[in-house]
C-alpha positions, 0 to 999 in steps of 0.5 A: 915933783919938784918942782916953786922957785924951781916949778919945773922940778917939784912934783906937779899937780898932773893930768891923770890919763884915764883908761878910756884915753889910754885905749883911744891912744893905743888904738890911734897909734897902733901901739906906736906904729905910724906916729910922725914925729916933728915937722919938715926937717930933712935935706934933699938927700933925706939926711936929717938936719933938724929935730923938734923937742918939747918941754915945760921949761918956760921960766927963765933962766932955765928956758935959755939954759936948756935951749943952750944945752939942747942946741950945743948937743944938736950941733955935736951930732949934726942937727938943729934942735927946734925947742918948744916950751909950754906951761907945766899944766899944759904939757900932758894935754899937748902930749895927748893931742900930739899922740892922737894926731900923730905929731909928737916931737922927736925929743919929749921931756916928761915929768918922771911920774908921767913917763909910764902912762905915756909909754903905755900908749905905745908912743915912746921908743925903748932906749936900748935900741939906740945903744944908750948906756945908763951905767952908773945911774942909780936904781931908783932913777932908772925905775922912774924911767922904766915901763914893763922892764924897758927903759924909755927915758933918762933924767940928767938931773933929779931932786928930792926933799930934805929937812931945812932948818934955821941955824940961829933959831935952833942954836938959840933954843939949845935944840940940835938938828932932829934925827928921830921922830921923837927928837922932831916933835921935842924940837918943834915944841921948844922952837914954837913961840908966838908968831913962830911954829917949829915945823912946817910941811906941804899937807895940801890936797894935791899930789905935793901933799902926797909927795911930802908924806912919802918919806915918813911913810917909806922910811917907817916900812910903809908902802903905797901898795898897802896903805892901812898898815900900822907903819903908815898910821904911825907916820900920819899920827906924827903929822897929827901930833905935830898939828895938835900940839901947836908945833905945826900950823893947821894952814899946812893943810892949804900950803904948797911947797912955795908957801912953806918956803915963804914961811921959813923965809919970814921966820914963821917956821924954824924947820921945814920939809922942802926941796933944793929948788928953794935954795936960790931964794934962801941964799938971797935972804939977808941974815938967814943962816940955814942948814939942810939935813935928812928927814928924820926917821921913826927910830935909830937905824932906819934909813930916810927914804925920799921920793924922786923928783925930776924930768926924763927925756924920751924919744917918741916913736917916728916913721923915720929911724934916722930921726929917732937916731938923731933924737937919741944921740942928742938925748945921750948928749944931754945925759953925759956927765958933763951936761949933768954937772953943768945942769946941777950947778945951775939948777941946784939939782943932783946929777943922776950918775952916782959918781958925778953926784958924789963929786958934785956934793963935795963941791957944793956942800949945801947939796950933800943931804940931797945927794945922799937922799937921792942915793936911797930915793924911790920912784913914785911909779916904782911899785904901782906904775900907772896906778900911782895917781890913785894911791897918791889921791888916797894919801893926800885925802887921808892927810886932810881927814886926819889933820882936820880930826874928821878921822883917825889916821887908821880910818883915814888910811882905810879909805886911802887903800880903798881909793888906791884900789879904785873902789 
């Protein structure tokens, strides 16, 4: 999700793969058999000399950074990597078309919530057959890349969200960084004044809105498998209270995460929920002194649990075992500790291996809260798998209904549960 100053890492408004499309793809691929990856890429002796890769890294400098890494890893294993990048909203439609026409690339990058839906079609190969070692990678990160017990992808860098705050505004109001919901409401009220709100979130009617709500839901013991619970209602009531009290603008119903960051940069909100992809813009702002902290929990002792964002690299099924093996070797190189650390430094992300992430947090203190968050983060598809989009739709619809006053949190979440169940 994340996505945006780093639009490729925040949660995306993704194309949902309907059951009919999945059935069609399963038929077309024969559960993966016969899919031909890439284009002409072998020598006269049949040796693989080049492979293809598809991603959505169209923006600079990210496109060039990834191109250089893929080329370097390709060179290390003896192949040239031919990279194609498409705009984010175009990736899944292109992947579906390629799966149907049996022209998938040798290496495929996916936003992590999309992996299970593509794996369901049989188009991806499990990574254990290549001897790739995922050791040291956190459970939540591996969960995002797992389908029916098999690991289909690896993410070299991940992200999540946290609470950003304006140090000068909090200091001027004599407000401490909030750790609980009551402290958050009190701080937001004290920080609110004409032309400035105390708090801002992305509560829009997209998967981004659902993504931003998840820390409040999960940290309070709520669960996407059962949305109509007291724990979920308490979390939604918090957002309602912030809007009703005037501590949070009603415009959050329309803001995306970039809009929220713009409000923070302009001094129109003292605190916001956002991700590390915003840090480059924050660092460029003159006279802005900001900090990052874990998202507050309802009561002391609870753990702040945030959603996992980031992209995973996969090896689509091919008629050539040699092509798959070379692609897997490049994937392993992209996910080694050196590559992880390089990407994290370039993109303000978190390395997937816990030991690398811990060292990185010491080197880049502004990322420490995100490293802490990733350690406890959950994959959005971890519980519901391919049914997650239904739950996400129910969540953001409930947020809209509750914050506009059309329904109470309890009523809105009852409808959300019905949506999540497909009814």
